[in-house]
ZAVOSE-317533 format. One record per residue (C-alpha): residue number from 0; residue in three letters; chain; x negated, y negated, z. Coordinates in Angstrom, 2 decimals, always signed. Layout:
N
@num NUM; residuo Ala; cadena A; c1 X; c2 Y; c3 Z;
...
***
This chain:
259
@num 0; residuo Met; cadena A; c1 -72.35; c2 -90.65; c3 +101.30;
@num 1; residuo Ala; cadena A; c1 -73.28; c2 -90.20; c3 +97.66;
@num 2; residuo Ile; cadena A; c1 -73.46; c2 -86.62; c3 +96.45;
@num 3; residuo Gly; cadena A; c1 -74.96; c2 -85.38; c3 +93.20;
@num 4; residuo Thr; cadena A; c1 -77.10; c2 -82.61; c3 +91.80;
@num 5; residuo Phe; cadena A; c1 -80.52; c2 -83.81; c3 +90.73;
@num 6; residuo Ser; cadena A; c1 -82.48; c2 -81.83; c3 +88.16;
@num 7; residuo Tyr; cadena A; c1 -85.91; c2 -82.83; c3 +86.88;
@num 8; residuo Pro; cadena A; c1 -86.69; c2 -81.10; c3 +83.56;
@num 9; residuo Leu; cadena A; c1 -90.06; c2 -79.47; c3 +82.95;
@num 10; residuo Pro; cadena A; c1 -92.28; c2 -82.44; c3 +82.05;
@num 11; residuo Ala; cadena A; c1 -94.78; c2 -82.60; c3 +79.23;
@num 12; residuo Asn; cadena A; c1 -98.45; c2 -82.83; c3 +80.12;
@num 13; residuo Glu; cadena A; c1 -99.74; c2 -86.39; c3 +80.30;
@num 14; residuo Pro; cadena A; c1 -101.44; c2 -87.24; c3 +76.97;
@num 15; residuo Val; cadena A; c1 -105.21; c2 -87.55; c3 +77.26;
@num 16; residuo Leu; cadena A; c1 -106.51; c2 -90.85; c3 +75.90;
@num 17; residuo Ser; cadena A; c1 -109.66; c2 -90.66; c3 +73.77;
@num 18; residuo Tyr; cadena A; c1 -111.53; c2 -93.82; c3 +74.78;
@num 19; residuo Gly; cadena A; c1 -112.99; c2 -93.84; c3 +71.30;
@num 20; residuo Pro; cadena A; c1 -115.00; c2 -96.74; c3 +69.87;
@num 21; residuo Gly; cadena A; c1 -112.85; c2 -99.84; c3 +69.48;
@num 22; residuo Ser; cadena A; c1 -109.82; c2 -98.31; c3 +71.23;
@num 23; residuo Lys; cadena A; c1 -107.64; c2 -100.44; c3 +73.49;
@num 24; residuo Glu; cadena A; c1 -108.04; c2 -98.03; c3 +76.38;
@num 25; residuo Lys; cadena A; c1 -111.83; c2 -98.20; c3 +76.16;
@num 26; residuo Glu; cadena A; c1 -111.85; c2 -101.99; c3 +76.27;
@num 27; residuo Ala; cadena A; c1 -109.41; c2 -102.01; c3 +79.20;
@num 28; residuo Leu; cadena A; c1 -111.51; c2 -99.47; c3 +81.10;
@num 29; residuo Lys; cadena A; c1 -114.72; c2 -101.42; c3 +80.51;
@num 30; residuo Ala; cadena A; c1 -113.06; c2 -104.56; c3 +81.86;
@num 31; residuo Thr; cadena A; c1 -111.90; c2 -102.72; c3 +84.98;
@num 32; residuo Leu; cadena A; c1 -115.33; c2 -101.19; c3 +85.57;
@num 33; residuo Lys; cadena A; c1 -116.89; c2 -104.63; c3 +85.32;
@num 34; residuo Lys; cadena A; c1 -114.39; c2 -105.99; c3 +87.84;
@num 35; residuo Leu; cadena A; c1 -114.89; c2 -103.13; c3 +90.28;
@num 36; residuo Lys; cadena A; c1 -118.67; c2 -103.39; c3 +90.14;
@num 37; residuo Ala; cadena A; c1 -118.55; c2 -107.14; c3 +90.73;
@num 38; residuo Glu; cadena A; c1 -116.94; c2 -106.84; c3 +94.16;
@num 39; residuo Glu; cadena A; c1 -117.77; c2 -105.06; c3 +97.39;
@num 40; residuo Ile; cadena A; c1 -114.52; c2 -103.83; c3 +98.89;
@num 41; residuo Asp; cadena A; c1 -113.76; c2 -103.32; c3 +102.57;
@num 42; residuo Val; cadena A; c1 -111.78; c2 -100.09; c3 +102.93;
@num 43; residuo Pro; cadena A; c1 -109.66; c2 -99.56; c3 +106.07;
@num 44; residuo Met; cadena A; c1 -108.04; c2 -96.40; c3 +107.32;
@num 45; residuo Tyr; cadena A; c1 -104.27; c2 -96.30; c3 +106.77;
@num 46; residuo Ile; cadena A; c1 -102.53; c2 -95.18; c3 +109.96;
@num 47; residuo Gly; cadena A; c1 -98.79; c2 -95.73; c3 +110.19;
@num 48; residuo Gly; cadena A; c1 -98.15; c2 -99.20; c3 +108.84;
@num 49; residuo Glu; cadena A; c1 -101.56; c2 -100.50; c3 +109.87;
@num 50; residuo Glu; cadena A; c1 -104.85; c2 -101.03; c3 +108.08;
@num 51; residuo Val; cadena A; c1 -107.34; c2 -99.94; c3 +110.73;
@num 52; residuo Arg; cadena A; c1 -110.87; c2 -101.34; c3 +110.74;
@num 53; residuo Thr; cadena A; c1 -113.38; c2 -100.20; c3 +113.35;
@num 54; residuo Gly; cadena A; c1 -116.46; c2 -102.14; c3 +112.29;
@num 55; residuo Lys; cadena A; c1 -118.41; c2 -98.87; c3 +112.06;
@num 56; residuo Lys; cadena A; c1 -118.98; c2 -98.87; c3 +108.32;
@num 57; residuo Thr; cadena A; c1 -120.38; c2 -96.47; c3 +105.75;
@num 58; residuo Ser; cadena A; c1 -121.49; c2 -97.88; c3 +102.42;
@num 59; residuo Met; cadena A; c1 -120.30; c2 -96.44; c3 +99.10;
@num 60; residuo His; cadena A; c1 -122.68; c2 -96.12; c3 +96.13;
@num 61; residuo Pro; cadena A; c1 -122.48; c2 -94.64; c3 +92.63;
@num 62; residuo Pro; cadena A; c1 -124.58; c2 -91.43; c3 +92.68;
@num 63; residuo His; cadena A; c1 -125.99; c2 -92.48; c3 +89.30;
@num 64; residuo Glu; cadena A; c1 -126.83; c2 -96.01; c3 +90.52;
@num 65; residuo Ile; cadena A; c1 -127.60; c2 -95.55; c3 +94.18;
@num 66; residuo Lys; cadena A; c1 -128.94; c2 -99.07; c3 +94.73;
@num 67; residuo His; cadena A; c1 -125.58; c2 -100.61; c3 +93.82;
@num 68; residuo Thr; cadena A; c1 -123.03; c2 -101.00; c3 +96.62;
@num 69; residuo Leu; cadena A; c1 -119.34; c2 -100.60; c3 +95.80;
@num 70; residuo Gly; cadena A; c1 -118.18; c2 -101.47; c3 +99.29;
@num 71; residuo Tyr; cadena A; c1 -117.78; c2 -100.02; c3 +102.76;
@num 72; residuo Phe; cadena A; c1 -115.25; c2 -97.86; c3 +104.56;
@num 73; residuo His; cadena A; c1 -114.54; c2 -97.90; c3 +108.28;
@num 74; residuo Asn; cadena A; c1 -115.37; c2 -94.73; c3 +110.20;
@num 75; residuo Gly; cadena A; c1 -112.93; c2 -93.42; c3 +112.76;
@num 76; residuo Asp; cadena A; c1 -113.28; c2 -91.20; c3 +115.81;
@num 77; residuo Glu; cadena A; c1 -111.09; c2 -88.85; c3 +117.85;
@num 78; residuo Ser; cadena A; c1 -108.82; c2 -91.70; c3 +118.93;
@num 79; residuo His; cadena A; c1 -107.99; c2 -92.53; c3 +115.32;
@num 80; residuo Val; cadena A; c1 -107.15; c2 -88.93; c3 +114.51;
@num 81; residuo Arg; cadena A; c1 -104.75; c2 -88.94; c3 +117.47;
@num 82; residuo Gln; cadena A; c1 -103.26; c2 -92.22; c3 +116.26;
@num 83; residuo Ala; cadena A; c1 -102.75; c2 -90.69; c3 +112.82;
@num 84; residuo Ile; cadena A; c1 -101.01; c2 -87.66; c3 +114.31;
@num 85; residuo Asp; cadena A; c1 -98.79; c2 -89.86; c3 +116.47;
@num 86; residuo Ala; cadena A; c1 -97.90; c2 -92.02; c3 +113.46;
@num 87; residuo Ala; cadena A; c1 -97.07; c2 -88.95; c3 +111.40;
@num 88; residuo Leu; cadena A; c1 -94.85; c2 -87.47; c3 +114.09;
@num 89; residuo Ala; cadena A; c1 -93.09; c2 -90.81; c3 +114.58;
@num 90; residuo Ala; cadena A; c1 -92.23; c2 -90.88; c3 +110.87;
@num 91; residuo Lys; cadena A; c1 -91.27; c2 -87.21; c3 +110.68;
@num 92; residuo Gln; cadena A; c1 -87.55; c2 -87.24; c3 +111.42;
@num 93; residuo Ala; cadena A; c1 -86.61; c2 -90.09; c3 +109.11;
@num 94; residuo Trp; cadena A; c1 -88.71; c2 -88.61; c3 +106.30;
@num 95; residuo Ala; cadena A; c1 -87.25; c2 -85.13; c3 +106.76;
@num 96; residuo Asp; cadena A; c1 -83.73; c2 -86.59; c3 +106.80;
@num 97; residuo Met; cadena A; c1 -84.27; c2 -88.45; c3 +103.53;
@num 98; residuo Ser; cadena A; c1 -82.74; c2 -86.64; c3 +100.55;
@num 99; residuo Trp; cadena A; c1 -85.34; c2 -84.70; c3 +98.62;
@num 100; residuo Glu; cadena A; c1 -84.31; c2 -86.58; c3 +95.47;
@num 101; residuo Ser; cadena A; c1 -85.23; c2 -89.87; c3 +97.13;
@num 102; residuo Arg; cadena A; c1 -88.55; c2 -88.46; c3 +98.28;
@num 103; residuo Ala; cadena A; c1 -89.24; c2 -87.15; c3 +94.79;
@num 104; residuo Gly; cadena A; c1 -88.47; c2 -90.55; c3 +93.28;
@num 105; residuo Ile; cadena A; c1 -91.35; c2 -92.11; c3 +95.22;
@num 106; residuo Phe; cadena A; c1 -93.87; c2 -89.68; c3 +93.77;
@num 107; residuo Leu; cadena A; c1 -92.46; c2 -89.99; c3 +90.26;
@num 108; residuo Lys; cadena A; c1 -92.88; c2 -93.74; c3 +90.55;
@num 109; residuo Ala; cadena A; c1 -96.47; c2 -93.22; c3 +91.70;
@num 110; residuo Ala; cadena A; c1 -97.07; c2 -91.07; c3 +88.62;
@num 111; residuo Asp; cadena A; c1 -95.71; c2 -93.82; c3 +86.39;
@num 112; residuo Leu; cadena A; c1 -97.91; c2 -96.41; c3 +88.11;
@num 113; residuo Ile; cadena A; c1 -100.98; c2 -94.27; c3 +87.49;
@num 114; residuo Ala; cadena A; c1 -100.00; c2 -93.73; c3 +83.87;
@num 115; residuo Thr; cadena A; c1 -99.65; c2 -97.46; c3 +83.25;
@num 116; residuo Lys; cadena A; c1 -100.64; c2 -100.25; c3 +85.64;
@num 117; residuo Tyr; cadena A; c1 -103.37; c2 -98.39; c3 +87.54;
@num 118; residuo Arg; cadena A; c1 -104.73; c2 -95.92; c3 +84.99;
@num 119; residuo Thr; cadena A; c1 -108.01; c2 -97.76; c3 +84.50;
@num 120; residuo Tyr; cadena A; c1 -108.37; c2 -98.23; c3 +88.26;
@num 121; residuo Met; cadena A; c1 -107.95; c2 -94.55; c3 +89.08;
@num 122; residuo Asn; cadena A; c1 -110.38; c2 -93.69; c3 +86.31;
@num 123; residuo Gly; cadena A; c1 -112.78; c2 -96.50; c3 +87.18;
@num 124; residuo Thr; cadena A; c1 -113.04; c2 -95.67; c3 +90.87;
@num 125; residuo Thr; cadena A; c1 -113.61; c2 -92.01; c3 +89.99;
@num 126; residuo Met; cadena A; c1 -116.28; c2 -92.87; c3 +87.44;
@num 127; residuo Leu; cadena A; c1 -118.17; c2 -95.15; c3 +89.79;
@num 128; residuo Ala; cadena A; c1 -118.08; c2 -93.18; c3 +93.03;
@num 129; residuo Gln; cadena A; c1 -118.04; c2 -89.64; c3 +91.64;
@num 130; residuo Ser; cadena A; c1 -120.25; c2 -90.12; c3 +88.56;
@num 131; residuo Lys; cadena A; c1 -117.74; c2 -88.91; c3 +85.99;
@num 132; residuo Asn; cadena A; c1 -117.68; c2 -90.16; c3 +82.43;
@num 133; residuo Ala; cadena A; c1 -114.58; c2 -91.71; c3 +80.90;
@num 134; residuo Tyr; cadena A; c1 -113.21; c2 -88.46; c3 +79.51;
@num 135; residuo Gln; cadena A; c1 -113.86; c2 -86.50; c3 +82.71;
@num 136; residuo Ala; cadena A; c1 -112.15; c2 -89.18; c3 +84.78;
@num 137; residuo Glu; cadena A; c1 -109.22; c2 -89.38; c3 +82.36;
@num 138; residuo Ile; cadena A; c1 -108.42; c2 -85.68; c3 +82.59;
@num 139; residuo Asp; cadena A; c1 -108.87; c2 -85.66; c3 +86.37;
@num 140; residuo Ala; cadena A; c1 -107.87; c2 -88.94; c3 +88.02;
@num 141; residuo Ala; cadena A; c1 -105.20; c2 -89.86; c3 +85.49;
@num 142; residuo Cys; cadena A; c1 -103.75; c2 -86.89; c3 +83.60;
@num 143; residuo Glu; cadena A; c1 -104.11; c2 -84.08; c3 +86.12;
@num 144; residuo Leu; cadena A; c1 -102.94; c2 -86.20; c3 +89.04;
@num 145; residuo Ile; cadena A; c1 -99.94; c2 -87.44; c3 +87.04;
@num 146; residuo Asp; cadena A; c1 -99.15; c2 -83.84; c3 +86.08;
@num 147; residuo Phe; cadena A; c1 -99.41; c2 -82.68; c3 +89.69;
@num 148; residuo Leu; cadena A; c1 -96.89; c2 -85.28; c3 +90.81;
@num 149; residuo Lys; cadena A; c1 -94.42; c2 -84.63; c3 +87.99;
@num 150; residuo Phe; cadena A; c1 -94.68; c2 -80.85; c3 +87.83;
@num 151; residuo Asn; cadena A; c1 -94.43; c2 -80.59; c3 +91.61;
@num 152; residuo Val; cadena A; c1 -91.11; c2 -82.42; c3 +91.51;
@num 153; residuo His; cadena A; c1 -89.86; c2 -80.08; c3 +88.79;
@num 154; residuo Phe; cadena A; c1 -90.88; c2 -76.90; c3 +90.57;
@num 155; residuo Leu; cadena A; c1 -89.60; c2 -78.16; c3 +93.90;
@num 156; residuo Ser; cadena A; c1 -86.19; c2 -78.57; c3 +92.28;
@num 157; residuo Glu; cadena A; c1 -86.48; c2 -74.97; c3 +91.04;
@num 158; residuo Ile; cadena A; c1 -87.35; c2 -73.75; c3 +94.55;
@num 159; residuo Tyr; cadena A; c1 -84.35; c2 -75.49; c3 +96.06;
@num 160; residuo Lys; cadena A; c1 -82.09; c2 -73.74; c3 +93.53;
@num 161; residuo Gln; cadena A; c1 -83.16; c2 -70.29; c3 +94.74;
@num 162; residuo Gln; cadena A; c1 -80.40; c2 -68.77; c3 +96.86;
@num 163; residuo Pro; cadena A; c1 -79.78; c2 -65.25; c3 +98.17;
@num 164; residuo Val; cadena A; c1 -77.25; c2 -62.92; c3 +96.60;
@num 165; residuo Ser; cadena A; c1 -73.86; c2 -62.76; c3 +98.32;
@num 166; residuo Gly; cadena A; c1 -72.09; c2 -59.45; c3 +98.76;
@num 167; residuo Pro; cadena A; c1 -68.36; c2 -58.72; c3 +99.01;
@num 168; residuo Gly; cadena A; c1 -66.68; c2 -60.62; c3 +101.80;
@num 169; residuo Met; cadena A; c1 -69.67; c2 -62.81; c3 +102.59;
@num 170; residuo His; cadena A; c1 -71.38; c2 -65.94; c3 +101.37;
@num 171; residuo Asn; cadena A; c1 -75.11; c2 -66.28; c3 +101.94;
@num 172; residuo Arg; cadena A; c1 -76.85; c2 -69.61; c3 +101.84;
@num 173; residuo Met; cadena A; c1 -80.45; c2 -70.66; c3 +102.34;
@num 174; residuo Glu; cadena A; c1 -81.48; c2 -74.10; c3 +103.55;
@num 175; residuo Tyr; cadena A; c1 -85.03; c2 -75.35; c3 +103.17;
@num 176; residuo Arg; cadena A; c1 -86.63; c2 -77.54; c3 +105.81;
@num 177; residuo Pro; cadena A; c1 -90.08; c2 -79.04; c3 +106.39;
@num 178; residuo Leu; cadena A; c1 -92.64; c2 -77.36; c3 +108.62;
@num 179; residuo Glu; cadena A; c1 -92.62; c2 -78.20; c3 +112.31;
@num 180; residuo Gly; cadena A; c1 -95.30; c2 -80.66; c3 +113.37;
@num 181; residuo Phe; cadena A; c1 -97.79; c2 -82.28; c3 +110.99;
@num 182; residuo Val; cadena A; c1 -99.83; c2 -81.03; c3 +108.04;
@num 183; residuo Leu; cadena A; c1 -103.58; c2 -81.60; c3 +107.70;
@num 184; residuo Ala; cadena A; c1 -105.02; c2 -82.22; c3 +104.22;
@num 185; residuo Val; cadena A; c1 -108.82; c2 -82.08; c3 +103.88;
@num 186; residuo Thr; cadena A; c1 -109.81; c2 -82.81; c3 +100.30;
@num 187; residuo Pro; cadena A; c1 -113.03; c2 -82.30; c3 +98.31;
@num 188; residuo Phe; cadena A; c1 -115.53; c2 -84.64; c3 +96.70;
@num 189; residuo Asn; cadena A; c1 -115.31; c2 -83.48; c3 +93.12;
@num 190; residuo Phe; cadena A; c1 -111.69; c2 -83.81; c3 +91.97;
@num 191; residuo Thr; cadena A; c1 -109.62; c2 -86.94; c3 +92.52;
@num 192; residuo Ala; cadena A; c1 -106.52; c2 -85.03; c3 +91.43;
@num 193; residuo Ile; cadena A; c1 -106.94; c2 -82.44; c3 +94.19;
@num 194; residuo Gly; cadena A; c1 -107.46; c2 -85.28; c3 +96.64;
@num 195; residuo Gly; cadena A; c1 -104.07; c2 -86.65; c3 +95.64;
@num 196; residuo Asn; cadena A; c1 -102.25; c2 -83.35; c3 +95.29;
@num 197; residuo Leu; cadena A; c1 -102.90; c2 -81.78; c3 +98.69;
@num 198; residuo Pro; cadena A; c1 -101.31; c2 -84.53; c3 +100.81;
@num 199; residuo Thr; cadena A; c1 -98.50; c2 -85.36; c3 +98.37;
@num 200; residuo Ser; cadena A; c1 -97.35; c2 -81.80; c3 +97.67;
@num 201; residuo Ala; cadena A; c1 -96.77; c2 -81.31; c3 +101.40;
@num 202; residuo Ala; cadena A; c1 -95.16; c2 -84.73; c3 +101.82;
@num 203; residuo Met; cadena A; c1 -92.85; c2 -84.15; c3 +98.87;
@num 204; residuo Cys; cadena A; c1 -91.32; c2 -81.23; c3 +100.78;
@num 205; residuo Gly; cadena A; c1 -90.53; c2 -83.47; c3 +103.74;
@num 206; residuo Asn; cadena A; c1 -93.71; c2 -82.93; c3 +105.75;
@num 207; residuo Val; cadena A; c1 -95.87; c2 -85.61; c3 +107.35;
@num 208; residuo Val; cadena A; c1 -99.60; c2 -85.56; c3 +106.74;
@num 209; residuo Val; cadena A; c1 -102.98; c2 -86.50; c3 +108.15;
@num 210; residuo Trp; cadena A; c1 -105.33; c2 -86.84; c3 +105.16;
@num 211; residuo Lys; cadena A; c1 -109.12; c2 -86.78; c3 +105.32;
@num 212; residuo Pro; cadena A; c1 -110.93; c2 -87.11; c3 +101.97;
@num 213; residuo Ala; cadena A; c1 -114.61; c2 -86.35; c3 +101.45;
@num 214; residuo Asn; cadena A; c1 -116.78; c2 -89.40; c3 +102.13;
@num 215; residuo Thr; cadena A; c1 -117.85; c2 -89.54; c3 +98.49;
@num 216; residuo Gln; cadena A; c1 -114.21; c2 -89.60; c3 +97.36;
@num 217; residuo Val; cadena A; c1 -112.98; c2 -92.37; c3 +99.65;
@num 218; residuo Tyr; cadena A; c1 -113.26; c2 -94.96; c3 +96.86;
@num 219; residuo Ser; cadena A; c1 -110.67; c2 -93.29; c3 +94.63;
@num 220; residuo Ala; cadena A; c1 -108.63; c2 -91.96; c3 +97.59;
@num 221; residuo Gln; cadena A; c1 -107.97; c2 -95.45; c3 +98.92;
@num 222; residuo Met; cadena A; c1 -106.90; c2 -96.53; c3 +95.43;
@num 223; residuo Phe; cadena A; c1 -104.36; c2 -93.71; c3 +95.32;
@num 224; residuo Met; cadena A; c1 -103.13; c2 -94.55; c3 +98.82;
@num 225; residuo Arg; cadena A; c1 -102.48; c2 -98.13; c3 +97.74;
@num 226; residuo Ile; cadena A; c1 -100.50; c2 -96.82; c3 +94.76;
@num 227; residuo Leu; cadena A; c1 -98.39; c2 -94.61; c3 +97.03;
@num 228; residuo Lys; cadena A; c1 -97.58; c2 -97.57; c3 +99.24;
@num 229; residuo Glu; cadena A; c1 -96.58; c2 -99.64; c3 +96.21;
@num 230; residuo Ala; cadena A; c1 -94.38; c2 -96.76; c3 +95.05;
@num 231; residuo Gly; cadena A; c1 -92.45; c2 -96.98; c3 +98.31;
@num 232; residuo Leu; cadena A; c1 -93.98; c2 -94.30; c3 +100.54;
@num 233; residuo Pro; cadena A; c1 -92.80; c2 -95.04; c3 +104.09;
@num 234; residuo Asp; cadena A; c1 -95.36; c2 -95.85; c3 +106.76;
@num 235; residuo Gly; cadena A; c1 -96.70; c2 -92.85; c3 +108.62;
@num 236; residuo Val; cadena A; c1 -95.77; c2 -90.17; c3 +106.09;
@num 237; residuo Ile; cadena A; c1 -99.38; c2 -89.89; c3 +104.88;
@num 238; residuo Asn; cadena A; c1 -102.12; c2 -91.23; c3 +107.14;
@num 239; residuo Leu; cadena A; c1 -105.58; c2 -91.68; c3 +105.62;
@num 240; residuo Val; cadena A; c1 -108.53; c2 -91.36; c3 +108.01;
@num 241; residuo Tyr; cadena A; c1 -112.31; c2 -91.25; c3 +107.58;
@num 242; residuo Val; cadena A; c1 -113.87; c2 -89.04; c3 +110.23;
@num 243; residuo Asp; cadena A; c1 -116.34; c2 -86.17; c3 +110.20;
@num 244; residuo Gly; cadena A; c1 -115.05; c2 -82.63; c3 +109.89;
@num 245; residuo Pro; cadena A; c1 -115.85; c2 -81.38; c3 +113.41;
@num 246; residuo Thr; cadena A; c1 -114.15; c2 -84.40; c3 +114.98;
@num 247; residuo Leu; cadena A; c1 -111.07; c2 -83.90; c3 +112.82;
@num 248; residuo Gly; cadena A; c1 -110.90; c2 -80.19; c3 +113.54;
@num 249; residuo Lys; cadena A; c1 -111.38; c2 -80.59; c3 +117.28;
@num 250; residuo Val; cadena A; c1 -108.34; c2 -82.86; c3 +117.57;
@num 251; residuo Cys; cadena A; c1 -106.03; c2 -81.34; c3 +114.96;
@num 252; residuo Phe; cadena A; c1 -106.56; c2 -77.63; c3 +115.58;
@num 253; residuo Ser; cadena A; c1 -105.98; c2 -78.00; c3 +119.31;
@num 254; residuo His; cadena A; c1 -102.87; c2 -80.15; c3 +118.91;
@num 255; residuo Lys; cadena A; c1 -99.60; c2 -78.43; c3 +119.81;
@num 256; residuo Glu; cadena A; c1 -97.85; c2 -80.02; c3 +116.80;
@num 257; residuo Phe; cadena A; c1 -100.36; c2 -78.78; c3 +114.21;
@num 258; residuo Ala; cadena A; c1 -98.32; c2 -77.00; c3 +111.56;
***
């Protein structure tokens, strides 16, 4: 068993790109927007290791161009919420047993993927489905989300360092563990970064999560979920479902494993 002390220094804030006239980032973003608008995507729920499609679809449209269709997402019901909970609980022990450094590495990789390979896609999906301009999307879907992931790792390392004082003839020690059961993350329509931070901050600490984004934020949420999977997030740690609030609450709040 390898043993080492991992410390993640306080990161610098992600630099905000200007998207000024003639800039490389502006041209790259325009190309991505054109690509995204040219296709209608079919968005499944992500439950365990499965992409779940129900056939009950809701269309996604830019609020500023309501006649254009970006794609469709598949609506779930109570059974899918239960499936998501079961998948989370099945993944719980292995995820909790993973070293926190290994868990942190997944989210740091996700931050790097957003900063590079998928920056224009996180910004583009946010611009199209949430009607933000390039600068608003940049500071939200790229920079703030990257900062959440990196700063959370740093401050988690600081939390784990906190130990009680030991008196004469005794040695006190505190061990940190995840919550019992599963965590529910319900995220808003207006900030992609919040949509990413609520499920990942809990997961980073070893918890398993059922995540329901607002319907108008599904387009960017599914993009982030795909990035997490590419970064190495194990199946079942975060389960992304699209159901209405009352249905979600009815199942989750009455479940004996709700954290």
